[in-house]
ROLUMLUM-85055 format. One record per atom (N, C-alpha, C, O): y, x, z; atom name. Coordinates in nm, 2 decimals. Atoms other than C-alpha are relative to their C-alpha. Layout:
% residues N
Y | X | Z | CA
...
//
This chain:
% residues 130
-0.02 | 0.02 | 0.14 | N
9.58 | 12.04 | 10.31 | CA
0.13 | 0.08 | -0.04 | C
0.24 | 0.06 | 0.02 | O
-0.11 | -0.08 | 0.04 | N
9.80 | 12.29 | 10.14 | CA
0.06 | -0.04 | -0.13 | C
0.18 | -0.01 | -0.16 | O
-0.05 | 0.03 | 0.14 | N
9.83 | 12.16 | 9.78 | CA
-0.01 | -0.15 | -0.02 | C
-0.08 | -0.23 | 0.05 | O
0.00 | 0.13 | 0.04 | N
9.89 | 11.84 | 9.61 | CA
-0.15 | -0.04 | -0.05 | C
-0.19 | -0.15 | -0.02 | O
0.14 | 0.02 | 0.04 | N
9.53 | 11.87 | 9.46 | CA
-0.08 | -0.03 | 0.12 | C
-0.17 | -0.12 | 0.12 | O
0.07 | 0.03 | -0.13 | N
9.40 | 11.88 | 9.82 | CA
0.03 | -0.14 | 0.05 | C
-0.06 | -0.22 | 0.09 | O
-0.04 | 0.13 | -0.04 | N
9.59 | 11.57 | 9.90 | CA
-0.06 | -0.11 | -0.09 | C
-0.11 | -0.21 | -0.04 | O
0.06 | 0.10 | 0.09 | N
9.47 | 11.38 | 9.59 | CA
-0.15 | -0.01 | 0.02 | C
-0.20 | -0.12 | 0.01 | O
0.15 | 0.00 | -0.03 | N
9.11 | 11.48 | 9.66 | CA
-0.03 | -0.08 | 0.13 | C
-0.12 | -0.15 | 0.13 | O
0.02 | 0.07 | -0.13 | N
9.14 | 11.35 | 10.02 | CA
0.02 | -0.15 | -0.02 | C
-0.05 | -0.23 | 0.03 | O
-0.02 | 0.15 | 0.03 | N
9.28 | 11.02 | 9.89 | CA
-0.11 | -0.06 | -0.08 | C
-0.16 | -0.17 | -0.04 | O
0.12 | 0.05 | 0.07 | N
9.00 | 10.98 | 9.64 | CA
-0.12 | -0.01 | 0.09 | C
-0.20 | -0.11 | 0.07 | O
0.11 | 0.01 | -0.10 | N
8.75 | 11.06 | 9.91 | CA
0.01 | -0.12 | 0.09 | C
-0.09 | -0.19 | 0.12 | O
-0.03 | 0.11 | -0.09 | N
8.91 | 10.80 | 10.14 | CA
-0.03 | -0.13 | -0.07 | C
-0.10 | -0.22 | -0.02 | O
0.03 | 0.12 | 0.08 | N
8.89 | 10.54 | 9.86 | CA
-0.15 | -0.02 | -0.02 | C
-0.20 | -0.13 | 0.00 | O
0.14 | 0.01 | 0.03 | N
8.53 | 10.62 | 9.77 | CA
-0.09 | -0.02 | 0.13 | C
-0.19 | -0.09 | 0.12 | O
0.08 | 0.00 | -0.12 | N
8.40 | 10.66 | 10.13 | CA
0.04 | -0.09 | 0.11 | C
-0.04 | -0.12 | 0.20 | O
-0.05 | 0.10 | -0.10 | N
8.61 | 10.42 | 10.33 | CA
0.04 | -0.13 | -0.06 | C
-0.02 | -0.24 | -0.02 | O
-0.05 | 0.13 | 0.04 | N
8.80 | 10.16 | 10.14 | CA
-0.10 | -0.08 | -0.09 | C
-0.12 | -0.20 | -0.06 | O
0.10 | 0.08 | 0.09 | N
8.54 | 10.06 | 9.87 | CA
-0.11 | -0.05 | 0.08 | C
-0.15 | -0.16 | 0.07 | O
0.11 | 0.06 | -0.08 | N
8.25 | 10.04 | 10.12 | CA
0.05 | -0.11 | 0.09 | C
-0.03 | -0.20 | 0.12 | O
-0.05 | 0.11 | -0.08 | N
8.47 | 9.83 | 10.35 | CA
0.01 | -0.13 | -0.08 | C
-0.03 | -0.23 | -0.03 | O
-0.01 | 0.12 | 0.08 | N
8.54 | 9.59 | 10.07 | CA
-0.14 | -0.06 | -0.03 | C
-0.15 | -0.18 | -0.04 | O
0.13 | 0.04 | 0.03 | N
8.17 | 9.57 | 9.99 | CA
-0.07 | -0.07 | 0.11 | C
-0.17 | -0.14 | 0.09 | O
0.07 | 0.06 | -0.11 | N
8.08 | 9.45 | 10.34 | CA
0.08 | -0.09 | 0.09 | C
0.02 | -0.16 | 0.17 | O
-0.08 | 0.08 | -0.10 | N
8.37 | 9.28 | 10.51 | CA
0.00 | -0.15 | -0.04 | C
-0.03 | -0.18 | -0.16 | O
0.00 | 0.15 | 0.03 | N
8.42 | 8.90 | 10.53 | CA
0.13 | -0.03 | -0.07 | C
0.23 | 0.04 | -0.08 | O
-0.10 | 0.05 | 0.09 | N
8.65 | 8.70 | 10.31 | CA
0.14 | 0.00 | 0.07 | C
0.24 | 0.03 | 0.01 | O
-0.13 | 0.01 | -0.07 | N
8.92 | 8.64 | 10.58 | CA
0.07 | 0.14 | 0.01 | C
0.19 | 0.15 | -0.01 | O
-0.06 | -0.13 | 0.00 | N
8.97 | 9.02 | 10.61 | CA
0.04 | 0.05 | -0.14 | C
0.14 | 0.12 | -0.15 | O
-0.03 | -0.04 | 0.13 | N
8.96 | 9.07 | 10.24 | CA
0.14 | -0.07 | -0.05 | C
0.22 | 0.00 | -0.11 | O
-0.13 | 0.07 | 0.03 | N
9.24 | 8.81 | 10.20 | CA
0.12 | 0.07 | 0.07 | C
0.23 | 0.08 | 0.01 | O
-0.10 | -0.07 | -0.07 | N
9.44 | 8.99 | 10.47 | CA
0.03 | 0.13 | -0.07 | C
0.15 | 0.17 | -0.08 | O
-0.02 | -0.13 | 0.07 | N
9.39 | 9.32 | 10.29 | CA
0.07 | -0.02 | -0.13 | C
0.16 | 0.07 | -0.17 | O
-0.06 | 0.02 | 0.13 | N
9.50 | 9.17 | 9.96 | CA
0.15 | -0.01 | 0.01 | C
0.23 | 0.03 | -0.07 | O
-0.14 | 0.01 | -0.02 | N
9.84 | 9.10 | 10.11 | CA
0.07 | 0.14 | 0.01 | C
0.19 | 0.15 | -0.02 | O
-0.06 | -0.14 | -0.02 | N
9.89 | 9.47 | 10.18 | CA
-0.07 | 0.10 | -0.09 | C
-0.06 | 0.22 | -0.07 | O
0.08 | -0.09 | 0.09 | N
9.69 | 9.61 | 9.89 | CA
0.07 | 0.11 | -0.06 | C
0.02 | 0.22 | -0.07 | O
-0.08 | -0.11 | 0.05 | N
9.97 | 9.81 | 9.74 | CA
0.01 | 0.11 | 0.10 | C
0.01 | 0.23 | 0.06 | O
-0.01 | -0.10 | -0.10 | N
10.01 | 9.99 | 10.07 | CA
-0.13 | 0.07 | 0.03 | C
-0.13 | 0.19 | 0.06 | O
0.13 | -0.06 | -0.03 | N
9.64 | 10.05 | 10.11 | CA
-0.05 | 0.08 | -0.12 | C
-0.10 | 0.19 | -0.11 | O
0.06 | -0.06 | 0.12 | N
9.53 | 10.13 | 9.75 | CA
0.09 | 0.05 | -0.10 | C
0.05 | 0.12 | -0.19 | O
-0.09 | -0.05 | 0.10 | N
9.84 | 10.20 | 9.56 | CA
0.03 | -0.11 | -0.10 | C
-0.01 | -0.23 | -0.08 | O
-0.04 | 0.10 | 0.10 | N
9.97 | 10.02 | 9.25 | CA
-0.12 | -0.02 | -0.10 | C
-0.12 | 0.02 | -0.21 | O
0.12 | 0.04 | 0.08 | N
9.63 | 9.89 | 9.13 | CA
-0.02 | -0.15 | 0.02 | C
0.02 | -0.21 | 0.12 | O
0.03 | 0.15 | 0.00 | N
9.53 | 9.53 | 9.05 | CA
-0.11 | -0.03 | 0.11 | C
-0.22 | 0.03 | 0.10 | O
0.10 | 0.03 | -0.10 | N
9.35 | 9.38 | 9.35 | CA
-0.12 | -0.07 | -0.06 | C
-0.23 | -0.06 | 0.00 | O
0.11 | 0.06 | 0.07 | N
9.13 | 9.18 | 9.11 | CA
-0.10 | 0.11 | -0.05 | C
-0.22 | 0.09 | -0.05 | O
0.09 | -0.10 | 0.06 | N
9.00 | 9.50 | 8.95 | CA
-0.05 | 0.10 | 0.11 | C
-0.13 | 0.19 | 0.07 | O
0.04 | -0.09 | -0.10 | N
8.96 | 9.69 | 9.28 | CA
-0.06 | -0.08 | 0.12 | C
-0.18 | -0.09 | 0.13 | O
0.05 | 0.07 | -0.12 | N
8.94 | 9.49 | 9.61 | CA
-0.10 | -0.10 | -0.03 | C
-0.21 | -0.10 | 0.03 | O
0.10 | 0.11 | 0.02 | N
8.77 | 9.18 | 9.47 | CA
-0.12 | 0.05 | -0.08 | C
-0.23 | 0.00 | -0.06 | O
0.11 | -0.06 | 0.07 | N
8.56 | 9.38 | 9.22 | CA
-0.10 | 0.07 | 0.09 | C
-0.22 | 0.06 | 0.08 | O
0.08 | -0.07 | -0.10 | N
8.44 | 9.60 | 9.50 | CA
-0.07 | -0.10 | 0.10 | C
-0.19 | -0.08 | 0.13 | O
0.06 | 0.10 | -0.09 | N
8.38 | 9.30 | 9.73 | CA
-0.12 | -0.07 | -0.07 | C
-0.22 | -0.09 | -0.01 | O
0.11 | 0.07 | 0.07 | N
8.17 | 9.12 | 9.47 | CA
-0.11 | 0.10 | -0.04 | C
-0.22 | 0.06 | -0.07 | O
0.10 | -0.11 | 0.02 | N
7.99 | 9.46 | 9.42 | CA
-0.12 | -0.01 | 0.09 | C
-0.22 | 0.06 | 0.07 | O
0.12 | 0.01 | -0.09 | N
7.77 | 9.37 | 9.71 | CA
-0.11 | -0.08 | -0.06 | C
-0.22 | -0.08 | -0.02 | O
0.10 | 0.07 | 0.08 | N
7.59 | 9.16 | 9.45 | CA
0.00 | 0.07 | -0.14 | C
0.07 | 0.02 | -0.23 | O
0.00 | -0.08 | 0.13 | N
7.52 | 9.42 | 9.17 | CA
-0.02 | -0.08 | -0.13 | C
0.03 | -0.04 | -0.23 | O
0.02 | 0.08 | 0.13 | N
7.39 | 9.16 | 8.92 | CA
0.12 | -0.08 | -0.04 | C
0.11 | -0.14 | -0.15 | O
-0.11 | 0.08 | 0.03 | N
7.72 | 8.98 | 8.94 | CA
0.12 | 0.08 | -0.07 | C
0.19 | 0.02 | -0.15 | O
-0.11 | -0.07 | 0.05 | N
7.96 | 9.26 | 8.85 | CA
-0.03 | 0.09 | -0.12 | C
-0.15 | 0.13 | -0.15 | O
0.00 | -0.09 | 0.11 | N
8.03 | 9.47 | 8.54 | CA
0.08 | 0.12 | 0.04 | C
0.20 | 0.11 | 0.03 | O
-0.07 | -0.12 | -0.06 | N
8.12 | 9.82 | 8.67 | CA
0.11 | 0.05 | -0.10 | C
0.22 | 0.07 | -0.06 | O
-0.09 | -0.06 | 0.10 | N
8.29 | 9.93 | 8.34 | CA
0.12 | -0.09 | -0.01 | C
0.23 | -0.05 | -0.05 | O
-0.11 | 0.10 | 0.01 | N
8.50 | 9.61 | 8.33 | CA
0.07 | -0.03 | 0.13 | C
0.17 | -0.10 | 0.13 | O
-0.06 | 0.02 | -0.13 | N
8.58 | 9.62 | 8.70 | CA
0.02 | -0.15 | 0.04 | C
0.13 | -0.19 | 0.07 | O
-0.01 | 0.14 | -0.04 | N
8.50 | 9.26 | 8.78 | CA
-0.13 | -0.07 | -0.03 | C
-0.24 | -0.02 | -0.06 | O
0.11 | 0.10 | 0.01 | N
8.27 | 8.96 | 8.76 | CA
-0.05 | 0.00 | -0.15 | C
0.04 | -0.01 | -0.24 | O
0.06 | 0.00 | 0.14 | N
8.04 | 8.97 | 8.45 | CA
-0.04 | -0.14 | -0.03 | C
-0.12 | -0.21 | 0.03 | O
0.03 | 0.14 | 0.04 | N
8.04 | 8.64 | 8.27 | CA
-0.10 | -0.01 | -0.11 | C
-0.13 | -0.13 | -0.15 | O
0.09 | 0.01 | 0.12 | N
7.79 | 8.73 | 8.00 | CA
-0.15 | -0.03 | 0.03 | C
-0.22 | -0.06 | -0.06 | O
0.13 | 0.03 | -0.03 | N
7.47 | 8.66 | 8.19 | CA
-0.01 | -0.11 | 0.10 | C
0.07 | -0.12 | 0.20 | O
0.03 | 0.11 | -0.10 | N
7.33 | 8.36 | 8.37 | CA
-0.05 | 0.06 | 0.13 | C
-0.13 | 0.15 | 0.12 | O
0.05 | -0.05 | -0.13 | N
7.27 | 8.42 | 8.74 | CA
-0.05 | -0.12 | 0.08 | C
-0.02 | -0.24 | 0.07 | O
0.05 | 0.09 | -0.10 | N
7.08 | 8.25 | 9.02 | CA
0.07 | 0.04 | 0.13 | C
0.05 | 0.16 | 0.17 | O
-0.07 | -0.03 | -0.13 | N
7.29 | 8.23 | 9.34 | CA
-0.08 | -0.07 | 0.11 | C
-0.11 | -0.19 | 0.10 | O
0.06 | 0.06 | -0.11 | N
7.12 | 8.17 | 9.67 | CA
0.09 | 0.01 | 0.12 | C
0.13 | 0.12 | 0.16 | O
-0.08 | 0.00 | -0.12 | N
7.32 | 8.07 | 9.97 | CA
-0.08 | 0.03 | 0.12 | C
-0.20 | 0.03 | 0.12 | O
0.07 | -0.03 | -0.13 | N
7.24 | 8.17 | 10.33 | CA
-0.08 | -0.12 | 0.05 | C
-0.17 | -0.11 | 0.13 | O
0.07 | 0.12 | -0.04 | N
7.13 | 7.81 | 10.38 | CA
-0.13 | -0.02 | -0.08 | C
-0.22 | -0.11 | -0.04 | O
0.12 | 0.01 | 0.09 | N
6.86 | 7.86 | 10.11 | CA
0.02 | -0.08 | -0.13 | C
-0.06 | -0.07 | -0.22 | O
-0.03 | 0.07 | 0.12 | N
7.02 | 7.64 | 9.85 | CA
0.02 | 0.09 | -0.11 | C
0.08 | 0.20 | -0.10 | O
-0.01 | -0.09 | 0.12 | N
7.01 | 7.78 | 9.50 | CA
0.07 | -0.07 | -0.11 | C
0.06 | -0.19 | -0.13 | O
-0.07 | 0.05 | 0.11 | N
7.23 | 7.73 | 9.20 | CA
-0.01 | 0.10 | -0.12 | C
-0.01 | 0.22 | -0.10 | O
0.01 | -0.08 | 0.12 | N
7.21 | 7.86 | 8.84 | CA
0.11 | -0.03 | -0.09 | C
0.14 | -0.15 | -0.12 | O
-0.11 | 0.02 | 0.09 | N
7.49 | 7.91 | 8.60 | CA
0.06 | 0.13 | -0.04 | C
0.02 | 0.24 | 0.00 | O
-0.07 | -0.12 | 0.05 | N
7.73 | 8.15 | 8.43 | CA
0.12 | 0.02 | 0.09 | C
0.20 | -0.08 | 0.11 | O
-0.12 | -0.02 | -0.08 | N
8.00 | 8.31 | 8.66 | CA
0.12 | -0.02 | -0.09 | C
0.13 | 0.02 | -0.20 | O
-0.13 | 0.03 | 0.06 | N
8.35 | 8.20 | 8.57 | CA
0.10 | 0.10 | 0.07 | C
0.16 | 0.06 | 0.17 | O
-0.09 | -0.10 | -0.06 | N
8.56 | 8.51 | 8.64 | CA
0.15 | -0.04 | 0.00 | C
0.22 | -0.02 | 0.10 | O
-0.14 | 0.04 | 0.00 | N
8.89 | 8.35 | 8.54 | CA
0.03 | -0.10 | 0.11 | C
0.14 | -0.10 | 0.16 | O
-0.02 | 0.11 | -0.10 | N
8.85 | 8.06 | 8.78 | CA
-0.04 | 0.05 | 0.14 | C
0.00 | -0.02 | 0.24 | O
0.05 | -0.04 | -0.13 | N
8.69 | 8.26 | 9.06 | CA
0.11 | 0.10 | 0.06 | C
0.14 | 0.20 | 0.00 | O
-0.10 | -0.08 | -0.06 | N
8.95 | 8.41 | 9.30 | CA
-0.01 | -0.01 | 0.15 | C
-0.05 | -0.11 | 0.20 | O
-0.01 | 0.00 | -0.14 | N
9.01 | 8.50 | 9.65 | CA
-0.13 | -0.01 | 0.08 | C
-0.14 | -0.07 | 0.19 | O
0.13 | 0.00 | -0.06 | N
8.64 | 8.55 | 9.73 | CA
-0.08 | -0.13 | -0.01 | C
-0.17 | -0.16 | 0.06 | O
0.07 | 0.13 | 0.03 | N
8.54 | 8.21 | 9.59 | CA
-0.05 | 0.00 | -0.14 | C
0.03 | 0.02 | -0.23 | O
0.07 | -0.01 | 0.13 | N
8.29 | 8.21 | 9.30 | CA
-0.03 | -0.14 | -0.05 | C
-0.08 | -0.23 | 0.02 | O
0.03 | 0.12 | 0.07 | N
8.26 | 7.93 | 9.05 | CA
-0.10 | 0.04 | -0.11 | C
-0.09 | 0.14 | -0.18 | O
0.10 | -0.01 | 0.10 | N
7.96 | 7.89 | 8.82 | CA
0.03 | -0.11 | -0.11 | C
0.06 | -0.22 | -0.07 | O
-0.01 | 0.10 | 0.11 | N
7.97 | 7.72 | 8.48 | CA
-0.14 | -0.04 | -0.04 | C
-0.23 | 0.05 | -0.05 | O
0.13 | 0.05 | 0.04 | N
7.67 | 7.50 | 8.39 | CA
0.02 | -0.10 | -0.11 | C
0.12 | -0.17 | -0.12 | O
0.00 | 0.10 | 0.11 | N
7.59 | 7.29 | 8.08 | CA
-0.06 | -0.12 | 0.05 | C
-0.18 | -0.12 | 0.08 | O
0.05 | 0.13 | -0.05 | N
7.55 | 6.93 | 8.19 | CA
-0.04 | -0.09 | -0.11 | C
-0.03 | -0.21 | -0.09 | O
0.04 | 0.08 | 0.12 | N
7.44 | 6.81 | 7.85 | CA
0.11 | -0.05 | -0.08 | C
0.09 | -0.06 | -0.20 | O
-0.12 | 0.04 | 0.08 | N
7.78 | 6.70 | 7.74 | CA
0.11 | 0.09 | 0.00 | C
0.21 | 0.07 | -0.07 | O
-0.11 | -0.09 | -0.01 | N
7.99 | 6.99 | 7.83 | CA
-0.02 | 0.09 | 0.12 | C
-0.11 | 0.07 | 0.20 | O
0.01 | -0.09 | -0.12 | N
8.05 | 7.26 | 8.08 | CA
0.07 | -0.05 | 0.12 | C
0.18 | -0.11 | 0.11 | O
-0.06 | 0.05 | -0.13 | N
8.12 | 7.18 | 8.44 | CA
-0.02 | 0.12 | 0.10 | C
-0.10 | 0.21 | 0.08 | O
0.00 | -0.10 | -0.10 | N
8.19 | 7.40 | 8.74 | CA
-0.09 | -0.04 | 0.12 | C
-0.10 | -0.16 | 0.16 | O
0.07 | 0.01 | -0.13 | N
7.96 | 7.44 | 9.04 | CA
0.08 | 0.09 | 0.10 | C
0.12 | 0.20 | 0.06 | O
-0.06 | -0.08 | -0.10 | N
8.12 | 7.56 | 9.36 | CA
0.14 | -0.06 | 0.03 | C
0.16 | -0.18 | 0.00 | O
0.00 | -0.15 | -0.02 | N
8.34 | 7.72 | 9.48 | CA
-0.10 | 0.04 | 0.11 | C
-0.12 | -0.03 | 0.20 | O
0.10 | -0.06 | -0.10 | N
8.09 | 7.94 | 9.67 | CA
0.08 | 0.12 | 0.07 | C
0.12 | 0.21 | 0.00 | O
-0.06 | -0.10 | -0.08 | N
8.24 | 8.15 | 9.95 | CA
-0.08 | 0.12 | 0.01 | C
-0.20 | 0.11 | 0.03 | O
0.08 | -0.13 | 0.00 | N
8.14 | 8.52 | 9.93 | CA
-0.08 | 0.01 | 0.13 | C
-0.18 | 0.08 | 0.13 | O
0.07 | -0.02 | -0.13 | N
8.05 | 8.50 | 10.30 | CA
-0.13 | -0.09 | 0.01 | C
-0.22 | -0.06 | 0.09 | O
0.11 | 0.09 | -0.01 | N
7.80 | 8.22 | 10.24 | CA
-0.11 | 0.03 | -0.10 | C
-0.22 | -0.03 | -0.09 | O
0.10 | -0.04 | 0.10 | N
7.61 | 8.39 | 9.96 | CA
-0.10 | 0.10 | 0.05 | C
-0.05 | 0.21 | 0.10 | O
0.11 | -0.09 | -0.04 | N
7.28 | 8.56 | 10.04 | CA
-0.03 | 0.10 | -0.11 | C
-0.05 | 0.22 | -0.09 | O
0.04 | -0.09 | 0.11 | N
7.19 | 8.69 | 9.70 | CA
0.04 | -0.06 | -0.14 | C
0.06 | -0.18 | -0.15 | O
-0.03 | 0.04 | 0.14 | N
7.29 | 8.67 | 9.33 | CA
-0.09 | 0.09 | -0.09 | C
-0.08 | 0.22 | -0.08 | O
0.09 | -0.07 | 0.09 | N
7.03 | 8.77 | 9.07 | CA
0.02 | -0.05 | -0.14 | C
0.03 | -0.17 | -0.17 | O
-0.01 | 0.03 | 0.14 | N
7.06 | 8.78 | 8.69 | CA
-0.13 | -0.07 | -0.04 | C
-0.24 | -0.02 | -0.01 | O
0.12 | 0.06 | 0.05 | N
6.82 | 8.54 | 8.52 | CA
-0.02 | 0.02 | -0.15 | C
-0.12 | -0.02 | -0.21 | O
0.01 | -0.03 | 0.14 | N
6.90 | 8.64 | 8.16 | CA
0.06 | 0.13 | -0.02 | C
0.16 | 0.16 | 0.04 | O
-0.07 | -0.13 | 0.03 | N
6.97 | 8.98 | 8.02 | CA
0.13 | -0.03 | -0.07 | C
0.14 | -0.12 | -0.15 | O
-0.13 | 0.02 | 0.07 | N
7.33 | 9.02 | 7.90 | CA
-0.01 | 0.03 | -0.15 | C
0.08 | 0.01 | -0.22 | O
//
């Protein structure tokens, strides 16, 4: 690498080809460890908009790419690896550290389901269009 442009290109390639894919497949324990050193790994970027958005990206129906995070606008069906299923709206504000909360209408008001550990989730599918 001879120029700053070469260096910047190498960094972007590393983020796109190493860091983001790692976030999409690694376990919560490792993601939490990475969050502690995120500034050293990714630079001065918000871990919620990068690390956790990328981690939740393993479930494409859950994330909103342009907003860099969990999409709260559509109801989803979450299936755990145990086979248990839950339906509700993702609560991005209350979901943190690899734990997802769903909001459900219980007839008298909204209540939370969860938290659901990212490692325990098999699939998340949208059940209503946004």
